[in-house]
C-alpha positions in Angstrom: 0.0 0.0 0.0 1.1 3.6 -0.6 2.1 6.1 2.0 1.8 9.8 2.4 3.4 12.5 4.6 0.6 13.9 6.8 0.6 17.7 7.1 -0.2 18.3 10.7 -1.0 21.5 12.7 -2.8 21.6 16.0 -5.8 23.5 14.7 -6.6 20.5 12.5 -6.8 17.7 15.0 -6.6 18.9 18.6 -10.0 18.7 20.2 -9.2 19.9 23.8 -10.5 23.4 23.2 -13.6 25.4 24.2 -14.9 26.1 20.7 -14.6 22.6 19.2 -15.3 22.4 15.5 -16.4 19.4 13.5 -13.3 19.4 11.3 -11.1 19.1 14.4 -13.0 16.1 15.6 -12.8 14.6 12.1 -9.0 15.4 12.0 -8.4 13.7 15.3 -10.4 10.7 14.3 -8.5 10.4 10.9 -5.1 10.7 12.6 -6.0 8.0 15.2 -7.5 5.8 12.4 -4.4 6.2 10.2 -2.0 5.4 13.0 -4.0 2.3 13.9 -4.9 0.9 10.4 -2.4 2.2 7.8 -0.5 -0.5 6.1 2.9 1.2 6.2 6.4 0.5 7.5 7.0 4.0 8.7 4.9 7.2 9.4 5.8 10.5 7.9 4.5 13.6 9.6 5.0 17.0 8.1 5.4 19.9 10.5 3.3 22.9 9.8 5.1 26.2 10.2 4.2 28.1 13.3 3.7 25.1 15.6 6.7 24.1 17.8 7.7 20.5 17.0 7.8 19.3 20.6 4.2 20.5 21.1 3.1 19.0 17.8 4.8 15.6 18.6 3.2 15.5 22.0 -0.2 16.3 20.5 0.1 13.4 18.0 1.1 10.9 20.7 -1.9 12.0 22.8 -4.2 11.0 19.9 -2.8 7.4 19.7 0.3 5.5 20.7 2.7 5.0 17.8 4.2 1.5 17.5 6.1 2.1 14.2 9.0 4.3 13.3 8.0 7.8 12.4 9.8 10.8 10.9 9.1 14.5 11.1 9.7 16.6 8.0 10.2 20.3 8.5 7.7 22.7 7.0 10.4 24.0 4.6 11.6 20.6 3.5 9.3 20.1 0.5 12.1 18.6 -1.5 12.1 15.6 0.8 8.5 14.9 0.1 9.5 13.2 -3.1 10.9 10.4 -0.9 7.4 9.7 0.3 5.5 10.5 -2.9 2.3 12.1 -1.6 1.7 15.1 0.7 -1.7 14.8 2.4 -3.4 18.0 3.6 -6.3 18.1 6.1 -7.9 20.9 4.1 -8.7 21.9 0.5 -5.7 24.2 0.0 -4.1 22.1 -2.6 -4.0 25.1 -4.9 -1.6 26.9 -2.6 0.5 23.8 -2.1 0.8 23.4 -5.9 2.5 26.8 -6.0 4.8 25.9 -3.1 5.8 22.7 -4.9 6.3 24.6 -8.2 10.1 25.3 -7.8 10.7 21.6 -7.2 8.8 20.6 -10.4 5.2 19.6 -10.9 6.1 15.9 -10.5 8.2 16.2 -7.4 5.4 14.8 -5.3 1.6 14.4 -5.4 -0.8 16.5 -3.4 -4.0 15.2 -1.7 -6.4 17.5 0.0 -9.8 17.2 1.8 -13.0 19.2 1.8 -14.9 20.2 4.9 -17.2 23.1 4.6 -17.0 24.7 1.1 -19.1 27.7 1.8 -16.4 30.1 3.1 -14.9 32.7 0.8 -11.5 31.2 1.3 -12.5 27.7 0.4 -14.5 29.0 -2.7 -11.3 30.6 -3.8 -9.3 27.4 -3.2 -11.8 25.5 -5.4 -11.8 28.1 -8.1 -8.0 28.1 -8.1 -7.8 24.4 -8.8 -8.1 25.5 -12.5 -5.5 28.3 -12.2 -2.7 26.7 -10.0 -0.1 24.3 -11.4 -1.9 21.2 -10.3 -1.7 17.9 -12.2 -3.9 14.9 -12.7 -1.7 13.0 -10.2 -3.0 15.5 -7.5 -6.4 14.9 -5.9 -9.1 16.6 -3.8 -11.1 14.2 -1.6 -14.7 15.1 -1.3 -16.3 13.6 1.7 -19.8 13.1 0.2 -21.5 12.9 -3.2 -23.3 16.1 -2.4 -20.2 18.2 -1.7 -18.5 16.7 -4.7 -21.4 17.8 -6.9 -21.1 21.3 -5.5 -17.3 21.4 -6.2 -18.0 20.2 -9.8 -20.7 22.9 -10.2 -18.2 25.7 -9.1 -15.5 24.3 -11.4 -17.9 24.2 -14.3 -18.6 27.9 -13.8 -14.9 28.8 -13.6 -14.1 26.6 -16.6 -16.8 28.3 -18.7 -15.5 31.7 -17.6 -11.9 30.9 -18.6 -13.0 29.2 -21.9 -14.8 32.4 -23.0 -11.4 34.2 -23.1 -8.9 31.4 -23.7 -10.7 28.6 -25.4 -11.1 25.0 -24.3 -8.9 23.9 -21.5 -5.8 22.0 -22.4 -4.0 21.6 -19.0 -4.6 18.6 -16.7 -6.9 19.0 -13.7 -6.6 17.4 -10.2 -8.8 14.4 -9.6 -11.9 14.7 -7.5 -12.5 11.6 -5.5 -15.3 10.7 -3.1 -14.2 9.1 0.2 -16.3 9.5 3.3 -15.0 10.5 6.7 -14.6 7.6 9.0 -15.0 6.9 12.7 -13.4 4.5 15.2 -16.6 2.6 15.8 -15.6 0.6 18.8 -15.6 3.3 21.5 -19.2 4.3 20.5 -20.7 1.0 21.3 -23.3 1.7 24.0 -23.5 -0.5 27.1 -26.3 -1.0 29.6 -24.2 0.3 32.4 -23.5 3.6 30.5 -27.2 3.9 29.7 -28.2 3.4 33.4 -25.6 5.9 34.5 -26.6 8.6 32.1 -30.3 8.2 32.8 -29.7 8.4 36.5 -27.5 11.5 36.1 -30.2 13.2 34.0 -33.1 11.9 36.0 -34.7 10.2 33.0 -36.9 7.2 33.7 -35.6 3.9 32.4 -38.7 3.4 30.2 -38.9 6.9 28.8 -38.4 7.7 25.1 -35.2 9.7 24.6 -34.1 11.6 21.5 -30.5 12.7 21.2 -28.9 15.5 19.3 -25.1 16.0 19.3 -23.4 19.0 17.8 -22.5 22.6 18.0 -25.2 24.9 19.3 -25.3 27.5 16.6 -28.5 28.1 14.7 -27.0 30.3 12.0 -23.8 28.4 11.2 -24.6 24.8 12.1 -28.3 24.0 12.0 -31.5 25.6 13.3 -32.8 23.6 16.2 -36.3 24.9 15.6 -37.0 22.2 13.0 -36.2 19.4 15.4 -38.1 21.1 18.2 -41.3 21.5 16.1 -41.1 17.9 14.9 -40.6 16.5 18.4 -43.4 18.7 19.8 -45.8 17.4 17.1 -44.8 13.9 17.8 -45.2 14.3 21.6 -48.7 15.7 21.1 -49.7 12.9 18.7 -48.3 10.2 20.9 -49.7 11.5 24.1 -46.6 10.5 26.0 -43.6 12.4 27.2 -40.4 12.6 25.1 -37.0 13.5 26.5 -34.7 15.4 24.3 -31.0 15.4 25.3 -28.8 18.0 23.5 -25.1 17.2 23.9 -22.9 20.0 22.5 -21.4 23.4 23.1 -21.7 27.0 22.1 -19.2 29.8 21.6 -20.2 31.6 24.9 -22.5 31.0 27.8 -24.7 33.9 26.6 -25.0 32.3 23.1 -25.8 28.9 24.7 -28.6 30.4 26.9 -30.2 32.2 24.0 -30.1 29.1 21.9 -31.6 26.8 24.5 -34.2 29.2 25.7 -35.5 29.8 22.2 -35.5 26.1 21.4 -37.1 25.0 24.6 -40.0 27.4 24.0 -40.9 25.6 20.8 -41.4 22.2 22.4 -43.2 22.7 25.7 -44.4 19.1 25.7 -40.8 17.8 25.5 -38.4 17.6 28.4 -35.4 19.5 27.1 -32.0 18.6 28.6 -28.5 19.9 27.9 -25.1 18.2 28.3 -21.6 19.7 27.7 -20.5 17.4 24.8 -16.8 18.4 24.7 -15.2 16.1 27.3 -14.0 12.9 25.7 -15.9 10.6 28.0 -19.1 12.4 27.1 -18.4 12.3 23.4 -18.2 8.6 23.4 -20.8 7.6 26.0 -23.7 10.0 25.7 -25.1 7.9 22.9 -26.1 5.3 25.4 -28.8 7.5 26.9 -30.9 7.6 23.8 -33.5 5.5 21.9 -32.9 7.3 18.6 -30.7 10.1 17.2 -32.1 13.2 15.6 -30.3 15.8 13.4 -32.0 18.1 10.9 -29.2 19.6 9.0 -30.3 22.6 6.9 -27.1 24.6 6.3 -24.8 24.8 3.3 -21.8 24.9 5.6 -22.3 21.2 6.2 -20.7 18.9 3.7 -20.7 15.5 5.3 -21.9 15.3 8.9 -20.0 12.9 11.2 -22.5 12.6 14.1 -25.0 10.4 12.2 -22.2 7.9 11.6 -21.3 8.1 15.3 -24.9 7.5 16.2 -25.0 4.5 13.9 -21.8 3.1 15.5 -23.6 3.4 18.8 -26.5 1.3 17.5 -29.0 4.1 17.3 -31.6 4.5 14.5 -31.4 8.0 13.0 -34.0 10.5 12.0 -32.1 13.0 9.8 -32.8 15.3 7.0 -32.1 14.3 3.4 -29.3 16.8 3.1 -25.7 16.8 1.9 -23.6 14.0 3.2 -26.4 12.6 5.4 -27.8 10.9 2.4 -24.6 9.0 1.9 -24.7 7.5 5.4 -28.3 7.0 6.6 -30.4 4.7 4.4 -34.1 5.6 4.6 -36.0 2.6 6.1 -32.8 0.7 6.9 -30.7 2.7 9.3 -33.5 5.1 10.3 -35.5 7.7 8.4 -34.5 10.4 6.0 -36.7 13.5 5.9 -37.3 15.4 2.7 -35.9 18.9 2.3 -36.9 21.7 -0.1 -34.7 24.7 -1.1 -35.0 27.4 -3.8 -34.3 26.4 -7.4 -30.8 26.9 -8.9 -30.5 30.5 -10.0 -32.7 31.9 -7.2 -29.9 33.0 -4.9 -28.0 35.6 -6.9 -28.7 38.3 -4.3 -27.3 36.1 -1.5 -24.1 35.5 -3.4 -23.8 39.1 -4.5 -24.1 40.5 -0.9 -21.6 38.0 0.3 -19.1 38.7 -2.5 -19.2 42.4 -1.8 -18.5 42.0 1.9 -21.9 43.4 2.9 -22.7 40.1 4.6 -20.4 38.0 6.7 -20.0 34.3 6.2 -22.4 33.7 9.0 -25.0 36.0 7.4 -24.6 34.2 4.1 -25.0 30.6 5.3 -27.8 31.7 7.7 -29.8 33.4 5.0 -29.5 30.3 2.7 -30.6 28.0 5.6 -33.6 30.1 6.4 -34.9 29.3 2.9 -34.7 25.5 3.5 -37.9 23.7 4.6 -38.5 20.1 5.7 -41.5 17.8 5.5 -42.8 18.0 9.1 -45.5 15.4 8.4 -42.8 12.9 7.4 -40.7 13.8 10.4 -43.5 13.3 12.8 -44.4 10.0 11.3 -40.8 8.8 11.6 -40.5 9.8 15.3 -43.9 8.2 16.1 -42.9 5.0 14.3 -39.8 4.7 16.4 -41.5 5.7 19.6 -44.2 3.1 19.4 -42.1 0.2 18.2 -39.1 -0.9 20.3 -38.5 -3.9 17.9 -38.2 -1.4 15.0 -35.7 0.7 17.0 -33.6 -2.5 17.7 -33.8 -3.6 14.1 -32.9 -0.3 12.5 -30.2 0.4 15.2 -28.6 -3.0 14.6 -28.5 -2.5 10.8 -27.1 1.0 11.4 -24.4 -0.4 13.6 -23.4 -3.1 11.2 -23.2 -0.6 8.4 -21.0 1.8 10.5 -18.6 -1.0 11.3 -18.3 -2.4 7.8 -18.4 0.8 5.7 -17.4 3.8 7.9 -14.9 2.3 10.4 -11.4 3.6 9.7 -10.3 0.1 9.0 -12.4 0.3 5.9 -11.7 4.0 5.0 -7.9 4.1 5.5 -7.3 1.5 2.7 -9.3 3.8 0.4 -6.9 6.7 1.1 -3.9 4.4 0.5 -5.4 3.2 -2.7 -5.8 6.7 -3.9 -2.3 7.6 -2.9 -1.0 4.6 -4.9 -2.9 5.7 -7.9 -1.5 9.2 -7.5 2.0 7.9 -7.4 1.4 5.7 -10.4 0.2 8.6 -12.4 3.0 10.8 -11.2 5.8 8.4 -12.1 4.2 7.2 -15.4 5.5 10.1 -17.4 8.9 11.9 -17.4 9.0 14.7 -14.9 9.1 18.1 -16.5 11.8 20.5 -15.3 11.0 22.6 -12.3 9.8 26.1 -13.1 11.0 28.7 -10.6 8.6 31.4 -11.6 5.2 31.9 -10.0 3.4 34.5 -12.2 1.1 35.5 -9.3 4.1 36.0 -6.9 7.1 36.8 -9.1 10.7 37.4 -8.1 10.6 41.0 -6.6 13.9 41.8 -8.4 12.3 40.8 -11.7 9.0 42.5 -11.0 10.6 45.8 -9.9 13.6 45.6 -12.2 12.8 49.1 -13.4 13.3 50.7 -10.0 17.1 50.8 -9.5 19.7 52.6 -11.6 21.5 49.3 -12.4 21.9 45.7 -11.4 24.8 43.8 -9.9 26.5 41.4 -12.3 29.3 38.9 -11.9 31.9 41.1 -13.7 31.6 43.8 -11.1 34.5 44.3 -8.7 34.6 44.8 -4.9 36.9 46.6 -2.6 36.9 47.6 1.0 35.7 51.1 1.8 38.7 53.3 2.8 39.8 52.8 6.4 37.5 49.7 6.9 38.5 46.5 8.7 36.4 43.8 10.4 36.3 45.5 13.9 34.9 48.6 12.2 32.5 46.6 10.0 31.0 44.2 12.6 29.0 46.8 14.5 27.6 48.1 11.2 26.4 44.7 10.1 25.1 43.5 13.5 23.3 46.6 14.5 19.4 46.7 14.7 19.2 48.7 11.4 21.1 46.0 9.6 19.7 42.9 11.3 16.1 42.9 10.0 15.0 41.2 6.8 17.7 38.5 7.2 16.8 35.8 4.6 19.6 34.0 2.9 22.2 36.7 3.3 25.8 36.3 4.5 26.2 35.5 8.2 28.5 37.5 10.3 31.1 34.7 10.0 30.8 34.8 6.3 31.0 38.5 6.2 34.2 38.5 8.3 35.7 36.1 5.8 34.8 38.4 2.9 36.2 41.5 4.6 39.4 39.7 5.5 39.8 38.3 2.0 39.3 41.7 0.4 41.9 43.2 2.7 44.5 41.4 0.7 42.8 41.4 -2.7 41.3 44.8 -3.4 39.3 45.1 -6.7 38.5 41.3 -6.8 35.7 40.2 -9.1 32.4 39.5 -7.1 32.3 36.1 -8.8 35.6 35.3 -7.2 34.2 36.2 -3.7 31.2 34.0 -4.2 33.5 31.1 -5.2 35.1 31.2 -1.7 32.0 29.4 -0.4 30.2 26.1 -1.2 28.2 26.0 -4.4 24.8 25.9 -2.5 25.8 29.2 -0.7 27.2 31.1 -3.7 23.9 32.7 -4.9 23.2 34.1 -1.5 26.7 35.3 -1.0 26.8 37.0 -4.4 23.5 38.8 -3.8 24.4 39.5 -0.2 27.4 41.6 -1.2 24.8 44.3 -1.8 23.8 44.1 1.9 27.4 44.5 2.9 27.9 47.4 0.5 24.5 49.0 1.7 26.2 49.8 5.1 29.4 51.2 3.6 31.7 48.3 4.4 32.6 47.5 0.8 32.3 49.3 -2.5 30.9 47.6 -5.6 32.1 48.9 -8.9 30.7 48.1 -12.4 33.1 47.6 -15.3 34.8 50.7 -16.5 
């Protein structure tokens, strides 16, 4: 099986945080699943710049024990990625990585990215730039559901048509788009009678009461509007004539936001006993499922692209009542693992004003996704019937829950998903190595060499046939404070060190008027370009004089 270097940064997989996001839970789960199930001899982790390596290494080891050799690659060591073959990103920014790879050659290694929400302006730009950046057909973007893949293709179709109008049919290769679902480690979610008893006692729920469970972030605008679930549960409670308990396990941004969310939701379902649990602690995240008889989640928001909680509910053996929306339709089979409730949204083309306000910055991302969600309706009659069917038939709950659990274990466990990643990486490597690698192209037309872009600014340009001499009366004791002072120390990328500068000054003391090419040749080949260019830095502070040919 093929391997990949995993780009890691703490924002992508560390879940011990107050404002936990779904992509972080998914990232933690993927990393744990990969460490446990990858068919590799060695792990390659790629350090993301800005995160201290010791902190990053400790965070990885906290996710799962590592019983194989592993190697960290520095963020700047992209040239070493060719040893692995594939760089795996926990995000869709493969367009940016393609430009970072560019100096090493388009076939130096393959890039594999992943979609989460695709509604943010940044991600929309990433997707559009798939057709502008130097990506190849041995690169890939993993779409976590058929719905999000369709949305990616729709956006690319629009960009492709726009470019074709000016430049004609596309001739360059495009990165692959591949559908692979997010996985879960199913075993920890398996509910036990002891957990069920403990949770019901803690929440003061009778053992024979009907309990619905929602798990997720408490944010009506950016996540999902709980009103739809509250209305459906209230209708079912009135129709059944029996109490329903609704446990909401999750978190909000602030205590004030949480209070507003719960007060507004509770008011819509007065016949339902509404309970709240902090869903962030690890023991809660894995055990809360045991309290419930069925799982409910009415996703209505375009920020969603997959939805991991229904799969976690299935792993716990719970039948699901969910909306027929985005990735939910890839996981919950209507009538087999639970019930899928119809959704209705405006027709394509009816949202120009939403897009225009968002594009102009008149709306925030939250405004944008909230406005789209407020125009999404569900079939309440269908939802009520589904809840009532589960409420009145324990055998149906057991049947659908058992089928859901079997599907989660066979289809969505990381033991089944990780091999799909590795098969994709093997295909990427095969495509990459099947054709001769073109030479690396140093130029990025969107971020050109500043000395090329602004070549018209200076009077002249340093060349190898220029000569250098020490400024009159200068030696190293006089030069050192000039080159080490605060006004000389900033902007220090790839210029002569103080030790190298001392060597240059000492050498020029015995060879005045030497060619600048001769000075560069004093140093190893890999340092010569920086030394040659850095002579201007030394001259900038009056230590040496640089003279063009007479």
